[in-house]
N, CA, C and O atoms as a Maestro MAE file, in Angstrom:
{
 s_m_m2io_version
 :::
 2.0.0
}

f_m_ct {
 s_m_title
 :::
 protein
 m_atom[320] {
  # First column is atom index #
  i_m_mmod_type
  r_m_x_coord
  r_m_y_coord
  r_m_z_coord
  i_m_residue_number
  s_m_chain_name
  s_m_pdb_residue_name
  s_m_pdb_atom_name
  i_m_atomic_number
  :::
  1 25 0.848 -1.169 0.000 1 A "MET " " N  " 7
  2 3 0.000 0.000 0.000 1 A "MET " " CA " 6
  3 2 0.898 1.237 0.000 1 A "MET " " C  " 6
  4 15 1.879 1.310 0.740 1 A "MET " " O  " 8
  5 25 0.545 2.197 -0.837 2 A "ASN " " N  " 7
  6 3 1.333 3.429 -0.866 2 A "ASN " " CA " 6
  7 2 0.733 4.472 0.080 2 A "ASN " " C  " 6
  8 15 -0.326 4.251 0.668 2 A "ASN " " O  " 8
  9 25 1.414 5.598 0.221 3 A "GLU " " N  " 7
  10 3 0.993 6.617 1.180 3 A "GLU " " CA " 6
  11 2 -0.382 7.193 0.847 3 A "GLU " " C  " 6
  12 15 -1.186 7.429 1.748 3 A "GLU " " O  " 8
  13 25 -0.654 7.418 -0.417 4 A "THR " " N  " 7
  14 3 -1.953 7.956 -0.815 4 A "THR " " CA " 6
  15 2 -3.081 7.014 -0.428 4 A "THR " " C  " 6
  16 15 -4.109 7.451 0.090 4 A "THR " " O  " 8
  17 25 -2.892 5.724 -0.676 5 A "ASP " " N  " 7
  18 3 -3.905 4.736 -0.298 5 A "ASP " " CA " 6
  19 2 -4.086 4.688 1.217 5 A "ASP " " C  " 6
  20 15 -5.207 4.573 1.713 5 A "ASP " " O  " 8
  21 25 -2.982 4.777 1.944 6 A "PHE " " N  " 7
  22 3 -3.049 4.780 3.406 6 A "PHE " " CA " 6
  23 2 -3.849 5.973 3.914 6 A "PHE " " C  " 6
  24 15 -4.720 5.820 4.771 6 A "PHE " " O  " 8
  25 25 -3.554 7.162 3.387 7 A "ARG " " N  " 7
  26 3 -4.277 8.366 3.818 7 A "ARG " " CA " 6
  27 2 -5.760 8.261 3.489 7 A "ARG " " C  " 6
  28 15 -6.605 8.633 4.303 7 A "ARG " " O  " 8
  29 25 -6.082 7.754 2.294 8 A "LYS " " N  " 7
  30 3 -7.484 7.621 1.891 8 A "LYS " " CA " 6
  31 2 -8.220 6.627 2.794 8 A "LYS " " C  " 6
  32 15 -9.327 6.902 3.257 8 A "LYS " " O  " 8
  33 25 -7.606 5.487 3.038 9 A "ARG " " N  " 7
  34 3 -8.223 4.463 3.889 9 A "ARG " " CA " 6
  35 2 -8.425 4.989 5.304 9 A "ARG " " C  " 6
  36 15 -9.495 4.816 5.888 9 A "ARG " " O  " 8
  37 25 -7.399 5.630 5.854 10 A "THR " " N  " 7
  38 3 -7.507 6.177 7.202 10 A "THR " " CA " 6
  39 2 -8.589 7.247 7.260 10 A "THR " " C  " 6
  40 15 -9.371 7.286 8.210 10 A "THR " " O  " 8
  41 25 -8.641 8.101 6.268 11 A "GLY " " N  " 7
  42 3 -9.670 9.143 6.210 11 A "GLY " " CA " 6
  43 2 -11.072 8.565 6.142 11 A "GLY " " C  " 6
  44 15 -11.981 9.053 6.814 11 A "GLY " " O  " 8
  45 25 -11.255 7.528 5.335 12 A "ASN " " N  " 7
  46 3 -12.559 6.871 5.241 12 A "ASN " " CA " 6
  47 2 -12.962 6.271 6.582 12 A "ASN " " C  " 6
  48 15 -14.123 6.354 6.984 12 A "ASN " " O  " 8
  49 25 -12.001 5.670 7.270 13 A "ASN " " N  " 7
  50 3 -12.286 5.064 8.572 13 A "ASN " " CA " 6
  51 2 -12.608 6.121 9.622 13 A "ASN " " C  " 6
  52 15 -13.508 5.926 10.439 13 A "ASN " " O  " 8
  53 25 -11.885 7.233 9.612 14 A "ILE " " N  " 7
  54 3 -12.185 8.312 10.556 14 A "ILE " " CA " 6
  55 2 -13.610 8.806 10.318 14 A "ILE " " C  " 6
  56 15 -14.377 8.992 11.263 14 A "ILE " " O  " 8
  57 25 -13.953 9.015 9.063 15 A "SER " " N  " 7
  58 3 -15.299 9.473 8.723 15 A "SER " " CA " 6
  59 2 -16.355 8.466 9.181 15 A "SER " " C  " 6
  60 15 -17.372 8.847 9.760 15 A "SER " " O  " 8
  61 25 -16.110 7.193 8.921 16 A "TYR " " N  " 7
  62 3 -17.055 6.145 9.311 16 A "TYR " " CA " 6
  63 2 -17.282 6.133 10.826 16 A "TYR " " C  " 6
  64 15 -18.426 6.140 11.282 16 A "TYR " " O  " 8
  65 25 -16.203 6.115 11.599 17 A "TYR " " N  " 7
  66 3 -16.332 6.052 13.057 17 A "TYR " " CA " 6
  67 2 -16.906 7.346 13.635 17 A "TYR " " C  " 6
  68 15 -17.652 7.311 14.614 17 A "TYR " " O  " 8
  69 25 -16.563 8.481 13.034 18 A "ARG " " N  " 7
  70 3 -17.125 9.755 13.498 18 A "ARG " " CA " 6
  71 2 -18.645 9.739 13.340 18 A "ARG " " C  " 6
  72 15 -19.379 10.079 14.268 18 A "ARG " " O  " 8
  73 25 -19.106 9.344 12.159 19 A "LYS " " N  " 7
  74 3 -20.547 9.305 11.903 19 A "LYS " " CA " 6
  75 2 -21.234 8.244 12.751 19 A "LYS " " C  " 6
  76 15 -22.335 8.469 13.254 19 A "LYS " " O  " 8
  77 25 -20.597 7.095 12.913 20 A "ALA " " N  " 7
  78 3 -21.171 6.017 13.726 20 A "ALA " " CA " 6
  79 2 -21.339 6.449 15.184 20 A "ALA " " C  " 6
  80 15 -22.191 5.922 15.899 20 A "ALA " " O  " 8
  81 25 -20.520 7.414 15.618 21 A "ASN " " N  " 7
  82 3 -20.601 7.922 16.980 21 A "ASN " " CA " 6
  83 2 -21.416 9.211 17.068 21 A "ASN " " C  " 6
  84 15 -21.435 9.867 18.109 21 A "ASN " " O  " 8
  85 25 -22.086 9.571 15.976 22 A "GLY " " N  " 7
  86 3 -22.978 10.723 15.975 22 A "GLY " " CA " 6
  87 2 -22.296 12.062 16.147 22 A "GLY " " C  " 6
  88 15 -22.870 12.989 16.719 22 A "GLY " " O  " 8
  89 25 -21.059 12.169 15.649 23 A "LEU " " N  " 7
  90 3 -20.305 13.412 15.795 23 A "LEU " " CA " 6
  91 2 -20.201 14.151 14.469 23 A "LEU " " C  " 6
  92 15 -20.087 13.534 13.410 23 A "LEU " " O  " 8
  93 25 -20.241 15.466 14.536 24 A "THR " " N  " 7
  94 3 -19.927 16.283 13.371 24 A "THR " " CA " 6
  95 2 -18.408 16.436 13.306 24 A "THR " " C  " 6
  96 15 -17.700 16.101 14.256 24 A "THR " " O  " 8
  97 25 -17.920 16.939 12.185 25 A "GLN " " N  " 7
  98 3 -16.480 17.206 12.096 25 A "GLN " " CA " 6
  99 2 -16.066 18.226 13.155 25 A "GLN " " C  " 6
  100 15 -14.997 18.115 13.755 25 A "GLN " " O  " 8
  101 25 -16.908 19.198 13.370 26 A "SER " " N  " 7
  102 3 -16.620 20.224 14.374 26 A "SER " " CA " 6
  103 2 -16.560 19.630 15.782 26 A "SER " " C  " 6
  104 15 -15.670 19.962 16.565 26 A "SER " " O  " 8
  105 25 -17.521 18.742 16.098 27 A "ALA " " N  " 7
  106 3 -17.548 18.133 17.434 27 A "ALA " " CA " 6
  107 2 -16.331 17.246 17.659 27 A "ALA " " C  " 6
  108 15 -15.750 17.253 18.744 27 A "ALA " " O  " 8
  109 25 -15.939 16.481 16.640 28 A "LEU " " N  " 7
  110 3 -14.743 15.642 16.777 28 A "LEU " " CA " 6
  111 2 -13.512 16.516 16.956 28 A "LEU " " C  " 6
  112 15 -12.677 16.256 17.822 28 A "LEU " " O  " 8
  113 25 -13.403 17.548 16.136 29 A "GLY " " N  " 7
  114 3 -12.274 18.457 16.259 29 A "GLY " " CA " 6
  115 2 -12.181 19.072 17.638 29 A "GLY " " C  " 6
  116 15 -11.092 19.195 18.199 29 A "GLY " " O  " 8
  117 25 -13.327 19.460 18.188 30 A "GLU " " N  " 7
  118 3 -13.349 20.059 19.518 30 A "GLU " " CA " 6
  119 2 -12.851 19.078 20.581 30 A "GLU " " C  " 6
  120 15 -12.103 19.462 21.481 30 A "GLU " " O  " 8
  121 25 -13.264 17.820 20.479 31 A "LYS " " N  " 7
  122 3 -12.835 16.809 21.450 31 A "LYS " " CA " 6
  123 2 -11.331 16.548 21.376 31 A "LYS " " C  " 6
  124 15 -10.711 16.162 22.367 31 A "LYS " " O  " 8
  125 25 -10.745 16.760 20.188 32 A "LEU " " N  " 7
  126 3 -9.323 16.488 19.980 32 A "LEU " " CA " 6
  127 2 -8.466 17.760 19.979 32 A "LEU " " C  " 6
  128 15 -7.250 17.697 19.797 32 A "LEU " " O  " 8
  129 25 -9.113 18.913 20.184 33 A "ASN " " N  " 7
  130 3 -8.431 20.214 20.137 33 A "ASN " " CA " 6
  131 2 -7.865 20.519 18.757 33 A "ASN " " C  " 6
  132 15 -6.755 21.034 18.623 33 A "ASN " " O  " 8
  133 25 -8.650 20.190 17.732 34 A "TYR " " N  " 7
  134 3 -8.318 20.514 16.342 34 A "TYR " " CA " 6
  135 2 -9.521 21.196 15.716 34 A "TYR " " C  " 6
  136 15 -10.629 21.120 16.247 34 A "TYR " " O  " 8
  137 25 -9.308 21.858 14.599 35 A "SER " " N  " 7
  138 3 -10.413 22.526 13.913 35 A "SER " " CA " 6
  139 2 -11.195 21.526 13.064 35 A "SER " " C  " 6
  140 15 -10.711 20.438 12.751 35 A "SER " " O  " 8
  141 25 -12.411 21.920 12.702 36 A "ASP " " N  " 7
  142 3 -13.198 21.096 11.793 36 A "ASP " " CA " 6
  143 2 -12.514 20.994 10.432 36 A "ASP " " C  " 6
  144 15 -12.692 20.010 9.715 36 A "ASP " " O  " 8
  145 25 -11.740 22.006 10.083 37 A "LYS " " N  " 7
  146 3 -11.007 21.979 8.805 37 A "LYS " " CA " 6
  147 2 -9.933 20.894 8.811 37 A "LYS " " C  " 6
  148 15 -9.701 20.246 7.790 37 A "LYS " " O  " 8
  149 25 -9.280 20.695 9.952 38 A "ALA " " N  " 7
  150 3 -8.282 19.632 10.077 38 A "ALA " " CA " 6
  151 2 -8.955 18.273 9.927 38 A "ALA " " C  " 6
  152 15 -8.453 17.398 9.222 38 A "ALA " " O  " 8
  153 25 -10.096 18.101 10.595 39 A "VAL " " N  " 7
  154 3 -10.836 16.831 10.495 39 A "VAL " " CA " 6
  155 2 -11.246 16.592 9.046 39 A "VAL " " C  " 6
  156 15 -11.142 15.470 8.550 39 A "VAL " " O  " 8
  157 25 -11.704 17.621 8.374 40 A "SER " " N  " 7
  158 3 -12.095 17.502 6.965 40 A "SER " " CA " 6
  159 2 -10.915 17.059 6.103 40 A "SER " " C  " 6
  160 15 -11.075 16.207 5.229 40 A "SER " " O  " 8
  161 25 -9.741 17.624 6.338 41 A "LYS " " N  " 7
  162 3 -8.542 17.233 5.579 41 A "LYS " " CA " 6
  163 2 -8.175 15.776 5.840 41 A "LYS " " C  " 6
  164 15 -7.773 15.064 4.920 41 A "LYS " " O  " 8
  165 25 -8.310 15.328 7.092 42 A "TRP " " N  " 7
  166 3 -8.032 13.928 7.420 42 A "TRP " " CA " 6
  167 2 -8.987 13.031 6.655 42 A "TRP " " C  " 6
  168 15 -8.572 12.043 6.049 42 A "TRP " " O  " 8
  169 25 -10.267 13.375 6.684 43 A "GLU " " N  " 7
  170 3 -11.280 12.527 6.052 43 A "GLU " " CA " 6
  171 2 -11.151 12.503 4.531 43 A "GLU " " C  " 6
  172 15 -11.500 11.507 3.897 43 A "GLU " " O  " 8
  173 25 -10.659 13.572 3.949 44 A "ARG " " N  " 7
  174 3 -10.443 13.608 2.489 44 A "ARG " " CA " 6
  175 2 -9.114 12.964 2.090 44 A "ARG " " C  " 6
  176 15 -8.831 12.812 0.902 44 A "ARG " " O  " 8
  177 25 -8.308 12.589 3.068 45 A "GLY " " N  " 7
  178 3 -7.028 11.962 2.781 45 A "GLY " " CA " 6
  179 2 -5.941 12.934 2.386 45 A "GLY " " C  " 6
  180 15 -4.922 12.529 1.825 45 A "GLY " " O  " 8
  181 25 -6.140 14.212 2.669 46 A "GLU " " N  " 7
  182 3 -5.126 15.214 2.350 46 A "GLU " " CA " 6
  183 2 -4.002 15.215 3.378 46 A "GLU " " C  " 6
  184 15 -2.877 15.618 3.081 46 A "GLU " " O  " 8
  185 25 -4.312 14.767 4.573 47 A "SER " " N  " 7
  186 3 -3.300 14.645 5.623 47 A "SER " " CA " 6
  187 2 -3.765 13.571 6.593 47 A "SER " " C  " 6
  188 15 -4.904 13.108 6.531 47 A "SER " " O  " 8
  189 25 -2.866 13.183 7.489 48 A "VAL " " N  " 7
  190 3 -3.172 12.159 8.492 48 A "VAL " " CA " 6
  191 2 -2.753 12.723 9.848 48 A "VAL " " C  " 6
  192 15 -1.670 13.294 9.974 48 A "VAL " " O  " 8
  193 25 -3.604 12.566 10.861 49 A "PRO " " N  " 7
  194 3 -3.201 13.043 12.180 49 A "PRO " " CA " 6
  195 2 -2.030 12.230 12.718 49 A "PRO " " C  " 6
  196 15 -1.795 11.103 12.283 49 A "PRO " " O  " 8
  197 25 -1.302 12.804 13.662 50 A "ASP " " N  " 7
  198 3 -0.177 12.056 14.228 50 A "ASP " " CA " 6
  199 2 -0.695 10.876 15.049 50 A "ASP " " C  " 6
  200 15 -1.885 10.788 15.351 50 A "ASP " " O  " 8
  201 25 0.199 9.989 15.395 51 A "VAL " " N  " 7
  202 3 -0.180 8.724 16.022 51 A "VAL " " CA " 6
  203 2 -0.879 8.930 17.360 51 A "VAL " " C  " 6
  204 15 -1.770 8.154 17.707 51 A "VAL " " O  " 8
  205 25 -0.502 9.947 18.113 52 A "TYR " " N  " 7
  206 3 -1.171 10.192 19.395 52 A "TYR " " CA " 6
  207 2 -2.632 10.583 19.182 52 A "TYR " " C  " 6
  208 15 -3.505 10.143 19.930 52 A "TYR " " O  " 8
  209 25 -2.902 11.401 18.173 53 A "VAL " " N  " 7
  210 3 -4.282 11.802 17.880 53 A "VAL " " CA " 6
  211 2 -5.072 10.593 17.387 53 A "VAL " " C  " 6
  212 15 -6.239 10.434 17.748 53 A "VAL " " O  " 8
  213 25 -4.462 9.744 16.576 54 A "LEU " " N  " 7
  214 3 -5.133 8.518 16.140 54 A "LEU " " CA " 6
  215 2 -5.461 7.638 17.345 54 A "LEU " " C  " 6
  216 15 -6.538 7.044 17.410 54 A "LEU " " O  " 8
  217 25 -4.538 7.555 18.290 55 A "TYR " " N  " 7
  218 3 -4.762 6.788 19.514 55 A "TYR " " CA " 6
  219 2 -5.930 7.368 20.314 55 A "TYR " " C  " 6
  220 15 -6.787 6.624 20.790 55 A "TYR " " O  " 8
  221 25 -5.964 8.702 20.463 56 A "LYS " " N  " 7
  222 3 -7.055 9.353 21.188 56 A "LYS " " CA " 6
  223 2 -8.393 9.091 20.486 56 A "LYS " " C  " 6
  224 15 -9.413 8.904 21.150 56 A "LYS " " O  " 8
  225 25 -8.394 9.076 19.155 57 A "MET " " N  " 7
  226 3 -9.614 8.750 18.414 57 A "MET " " CA " 6
  227 2 -10.071 7.331 18.716 57 A "MET " " C  " 6
  228 15 -11.262 7.085 18.906 57 A "MET " " O  " 8
  229 25 -9.130 6.401 18.760 58 A "SER " " N  " 7
  230 3 -9.505 5.014 19.039 58 A "SER " " CA " 6
  231 2 -10.142 4.896 20.417 58 A "SER " " C  " 6
  232 15 -11.094 4.135 20.595 58 A "SER " " O  " 8
  233 25 -9.631 5.637 21.391 59 A "GLU " " N  " 7
  234 3 -10.240 5.645 22.721 59 A "GLU " " CA " 6
  235 2 -11.644 6.249 22.672 59 A "GLU " " C  " 6
  236 15 -12.580 5.708 23.261 59 A "GLU " " O  " 8
  237 25 -11.781 7.360 21.974 60 A "LEU " " N  " 7
  238 3 -13.054 8.052 21.859 60 A "LEU " " CA " 6
  239 2 -14.110 7.187 21.160 60 A "LEU " " C  " 6
  240 15 -15.268 7.150 21.576 60 A "LEU " " O  " 8
  241 25 -13.696 6.492 20.097 61 A "PHE " " N  " 7
  242 3 -14.626 5.687 19.307 61 A "PHE " " CA " 6
  243 2 -14.831 4.286 19.877 61 A "PHE " " C  " 6
  244 15 -15.728 3.568 19.437 61 A "PHE " " O  " 8
  245 25 -14.013 3.889 20.849 62 A "GLY " " N  " 7
  246 3 -14.131 2.550 21.415 62 A "GLY " " CA " 6
  247 2 -13.713 1.468 20.442 62 A "GLY " " C  " 6
  248 15 -14.329 0.406 20.369 62 A "GLY " " O  " 8
  249 25 -12.652 1.751 19.693 63 A "CYS " " N  " 7
  250 3 -12.136 0.782 18.730 63 A "CYS " " CA " 6
  251 2 -10.613 0.720 18.872 63 A "CYS " " C  " 6
  252 15 -10.036 1.426 19.699 63 A "CYS " " O  " 8
  253 25 -9.981 -0.104 18.087 64 A "THR " " N  " 7
  254 3 -8.524 -0.199 18.137 64 A "THR " " CA " 6
  255 2 -7.902 0.788 17.154 64 A "THR " " C  " 6
  256 15 -8.561 1.276 16.236 64 A "THR " " O  " 8
  257 25 -6.646 1.064 17.363 65 A "LEU " " N  " 7
  258 3 -5.908 1.900 16.426 65 A "LEU " " CA " 6
  259 2 -5.909 1.254 15.048 65 A "LEU " " C  " 6
  260 15 -6.016 1.945 14.035 65 A "LEU " " O  " 8
  261 25 -5.789 -0.065 15.007 66 A "ASN " " N  " 7
  262 3 -5.808 -0.765 13.735 66 A "ASN " " CA " 6
  263 2 -7.152 -0.611 13.017 66 A "ASN " " C  " 6
  264 15 -7.196 -0.599 11.787 66 A "ASN " " O  " 8
  265 25 -8.250 -0.495 13.776 67 A "ASP " " N  " 7
  266 3 -9.550 -0.262 13.158 67 A "ASP " " CA " 6
  267 2 -9.556 1.060 12.392 67 A "ASP " " C  " 6
  268 15 -10.227 1.182 11.367 67 A "ASP " " O  " 8
  269 25 -8.822 2.032 12.881 68 A "ILE " " N  " 7
  270 3 -8.791 3.345 12.243 68 A "ILE " " CA " 6
  271 2 -7.849 3.368 11.044 68 A "ILE " " C  " 6
  272 15 -8.159 3.986 10.026 68 A "ILE " " O  " 8
  273 25 -6.707 2.703 11.154 69 A "ILE " " N  " 7
  274 3 -5.732 2.780 10.054 69 A "ILE " " CA " 6
  275 2 -5.772 1.565 9.133 69 A "ILE " " C  " 6
  276 15 -5.183 1.593 8.052 69 A "ILE " " O  " 8
  277 25 -6.454 0.505 9.541 70 A "GLY " " N  " 7
  278 3 -6.475 -0.717 8.750 70 A "GLY " " CA " 6
  279 2 -7.691 -0.820 7.868 70 A "GLY " " C  " 6
  280 15 -8.554 0.057 7.848 70 A "GLY " " O  " 8
  281 25 -7.734 -1.908 7.143 71 A "GLN " " N  " 7
  282 3 -8.862 -2.172 6.266 71 A "GLN " " CA " 6
  283 2 -9.962 -2.835 7.072 71 A "GLN " " C  " 6
  284 15 -9.779 -3.923 7.617 71 A "GLN " " O  " 8
  285 25 -11.100 -2.175 7.143 72 A "SER " " N  " 7
  286 3 -12.222 -2.695 7.914 72 A "SER " " CA " 6
  287 2 -13.030 -3.684 7.081 72 A "SER " " C  " 6
  288 15 -12.906 -3.717 5.856 72 A "SER " " O  " 8
  289 25 -13.844 -4.477 7.736 73 A "GLY " " N  " 7
  290 3 -14.728 -5.395 7.048 73 A "GLY " " CA " 6
  291 2 -15.685 -4.683 6.115 73 A "GLY " " C  " 6
  292 15 -16.038 -5.210 5.059 73 A "GLY " " O  " 8
  293 25 -16.112 -3.473 6.503 74 A "LYS " " N  " 7
  294 3 -17.003 -2.685 5.667 74 A "LYS " " CA " 6
  295 2 -16.339 -2.342 4.340 74 A "LYS " " C  " 6
  296 15 -16.956 -2.472 3.283 74 A "LYS " " O  " 8
  297 25 -15.073 -1.900 4.392 75 A "GLU " " N  " 7
  298 3 -14.356 -1.577 3.162 75 A "GLU " " CA " 6
  299 2 -14.177 -2.793 2.284 75 A "GLU " " C  " 6
  300 15 -14.312 -2.701 1.064 75 A "GLU " " O  " 8
  301 25 -13.875 -3.937 2.888 76 A "ILE " " N  " 7
  302 3 -13.674 -5.160 2.114 76 A "ILE " " CA " 6
  303 2 -14.951 -5.504 1.339 76 A "ILE " " C  " 6
  304 15 -14.886 -5.855 0.161 76 A "ILE " " O  " 8
  305 25 -16.108 -5.404 1.999 77 A "SER " " N  " 7
  306 3 -17.352 -5.734 1.322 77 A "SER " " CA " 6
  307 2 -17.692 -4.704 0.261 77 A "SER " " C  " 6
  308 15 -18.322 -5.048 -0.739 77 A "SER " " O  " 8
  309 25 -17.289 -3.431 0.449 78 A "ASP " " N  " 7
  310 3 -17.547 -2.398 -0.535 78 A "ASP " " CA " 6
  311 2 -16.698 -2.569 -1.790 78 A "ASP " " C  " 6
  312 15 -17.098 -2.136 -2.871 78 A "ASP " " O  " 8
  313 25 -15.524 -3.200 -1.658 79 A "GLU " " N  " 7
  314 3 -14.614 -3.353 -2.792 79 A "GLU " " CA " 6
  315 2 -15.040 -4.466 -3.733 79 A "GLU " " C  " 6
  316 15 -14.615 -4.476 -4.889 79 A "GLU " " O  " 8
  317 25 -15.857 -5.396 -3.285 80 A "LYS " " N  " 7
  318 3 -16.247 -6.537 -4.123 80 A "LYS " " CA " 6
  319 2 -17.325 -6.191 -5.097 80 A "LYS " " C  " 6
  320 15 -17.758 -7.047 -5.869 80 A "LYS " " O  " 8
  :::
 }
 m_bond[319] {
  # First column is bond index #
  i_m_from
  i_m_to
  i_m_order
  :::
  1 1 2 1
  2 2 3 1
  3 3 4 2
  4 3 5 1
  5 5 6 1
  6 6 7 1
  7 7 8 2
  8 7 9 1
  9 9 10 1
  10 10 11 1
  11 11 12 2
  12 11 13 1
  13 13 14 1
  14 14 15 1
  15 15 16 2
  16 15 17 1
  17 17 18 1
  18 18 19 1
  19 19 20 2
  20 19 21 1
  21 21 22 1
  22 22 23 1
  23 23 24 2
  24 23 25 1
  25 25 26 1
  26 26 27 1
  27 27 28 2
  28 27 29 1
  29 29 30 1
  30 30 31 1
  31 31 32 2
  32 31 33 1
  33 33 34 1
  34 34 35 1
  35 35 36 2
  36 35 37 1
  37 37 38 1
  38 38 39 1
  39 39 40 2
  40 39 41 1
  41 41 42 1
  42 42 43 1
  43 43 44 2
  44 43 45 1
  45 45 46 1
  46 46 47 1
  47 47 48 2
  48 47 49 1
  49 49 50 1
  50 50 51 1
  51 51 52 2
  52 51 53 1
  53 53 54 1
  54 54 55 1
  55 55 56 2
  56 55 57 1
  57 57 58 1
  58 58 59 1
  59 59 60 2
  60 59 61 1
  61 61 62 1
  62 62 63 1
  63 63 64 2
  64 63 65 1
  65 65 66 1
  66 66 67 1
  67 67 68 2
  68 67 69 1
  69 69 70 1
  70 70 71 1
  71 71 72 2
  72 71 73 1
  73 73 74 1
  74 74 75 1
  75 75 76 2
  76 75 77 1
  77 77 78 1
  78 78 79 1
  79 79 80 2
  80 79 81 1
  81 81 82 1
  82 82 83 1
  83 83 84 2
  84 83 85 1
  85 85 86 1
  86 86 87 1
  87 87 88 2
  88 87 89 1
  89 89 90 1
  90 90 91 1
  91 91 92 2
  92 91 93 1
  93 93 94 1
  94 94 95 1
  95 95 96 2
  96 95 97 1
  97 97 98 1
  98 98 99 1
  99 99 100 2
  100 99 101 1
  101 101 102 1
  102 102 103 1
  103 103 104 2
  104 103 105 1
  105 105 106 1
  106 106 107 1
  107 107 108 2
  108 107 109 1
  109 109 110 1
  110 110 111 1
  111 111 112 2
  112 111 113 1
  113 113 114 1
  114 114 115 1
  115 115 116 2
  116 115 117 1
  117 117 118 1
  118 118 119 1
  119 119 120 2
  120 119 121 1
  121 121 122 1
  122 122 123 1
  123 123 124 2
  124 123 125 1
  125 125 126 1
  126 126 127 1
  127 127 128 2
  128 127 129 1
  129 129 130 1
  130 130 131 1
  131 131 132 2
  132 131 133 1
  133 133 134 1
  134 134 135 1
  135 135 136 2
  136 135 137 1
  137 137 138 1
  138 138 139 1
  139 139 140 2
  140 139 141 1
  141 141 142 1
  142 142 143 1
  143 143 144 2
  144 143 145 1
  145 145 146 1
  146 146 147 1
  147 147 148 2
  148 147 149 1
  149 149 150 1
  150 150 151 1
  151 151 152 2
  152 151 153 1
  153 153 154 1
  154 154 155 1
  155 155 156 2
  156 155 157 1
  157 157 158 1
  158 158 159 1
  159 159 160 2
  160 159 161 1
  161 161 162 1
  162 162 163 1
  163 163 164 2
  164 163 165 1
  165 165 166 1
  166 166 167 1
  167 167 168 2
  168 167 169 1
  169 169 170 1
  170 170 171 1
  171 171 172 2
  172 171 173 1
  173 173 174 1
  174 174 175 1
  175 175 176 2
  176 175 177 1
  177 177 178 1
  178 178 179 1
  179 179 180 2
  180 179 181 1
  181 181 182 1
  182 182 183 1
  183 183 184 2
  184 183 185 1
  185 185 186 1
  186 186 187 1
  187 187 188 2
  188 187 189 1
  189 189 190 1
  190 190 191 1
  191 191 192 2
  192 191 193 1
  193 193 194 1
  194 194 195 1
  195 195 196 2
  196 195 197 1
  197 197 198 1
  198 198 199 1
  199 199 200 2
  200 199 201 1
  201 201 202 1
  202 202 203 1
  203 203 204 2
  204 203 205 1
  205 205 206 1
  206 206 207 1
  207 207 208 2
  208 207 209 1
  209 209 210 1
  210 210 211 1
  211 211 212 2
  212 211 213 1
  213 213 214 1
  214 214 215 1
  215 215 216 2
  216 215 217 1
  217 217 218 1
  218 218 219 1
  219 219 220 2
  220 219 221 1
  221 221 222 1
  222 222 223 1
  223 223 224 2
  224 223 225 1
  225 225 226 1
  226 226 227 1
  227 227 228 2
  228 227 229 1
  229 229 230 1
  230 230 231 1
  231 231 232 2
  232 231 233 1
  233 233 234 1
  234 234 235 1
  235 235 236 2
  236 235 237 1
  237 237 238 1
  238 238 239 1
  239 239 240 2
  240 239 241 1
  241 241 242 1
  242 242 243 1
  243 243 244 2
  244 243 245 1
  245 245 246 1
  246 246 247 1
  247 247 248 2
  248 247 249 1
  249 249 250 1
  250 250 251 1
  251 251 252 2
  252 251 253 1
  253 253 254 1
  254 254 255 1
  255 255 256 2
  256 255 257 1
  257 257 258 1
  258 258 259 1
  259 259 260 2
  260 259 261 1
  261 261 262 1
  262 262 263 1
  263 263 264 2
  264 263 265 1
  265 265 266 1
  266 266 267 1
  267 267 268 2
  268 267 269 1
  269 269 270 1
  270 270 271 1
  271 271 272 2
  272 271 273 1
  273 273 274 1
  274 274 275 1
  275 275 276 2
  276 275 277 1
  277 277 278 1
  278 278 279 1
  279 279 280 2
  280 279 281 1
  281 281 282 1
  282 282 283 1
  283 283 284 2
  284 283 285 1
  285 285 286 1
  286 286 287 1
  287 287 288 2
  288 287 289 1
  289 289 290 1
  290 290 291 1
  291 291 292 2
  292 291 293 1
  293 293 294 1
  294 294 295 1
  295 295 296 2
  296 295 297 1
  297 297 298 1
  298 298 299 1
  299 299 300 2
  300 299 301 1
  301 301 302 1
  302 302 303 1
  303 303 304 2
  304 303 305 1
  305 305 306 1
  306 306 307 1
  307 307 308 2
  308 307 309 1
  309 309 310 1
  310 310 311 1
  311 311 312 2
  312 311 313 1
  313 313 314 1
  314 314 315 1
  315 315 316 2
  316 315 317 1
  317 317 318 1
  318 318 319 1
  319 319 320 2
  :::
 }
}
């Protein structure tokens, strides 16, 4: 997997977990001390938050860090 694919996958997962937890981009940003614009860039795959922020997201969403950066079952079924 190249960096672009990694950023896109991570962004899709952040978006999925944010929505599954009923949060807006602004609300997630507020919980992490980032702007909604930063969250939007993460979700579009333009950038990736640092590992500590990814860890804090995993705690907030009640999932593992790998759930956020890895390929989820949902993505696998969407690719077929």
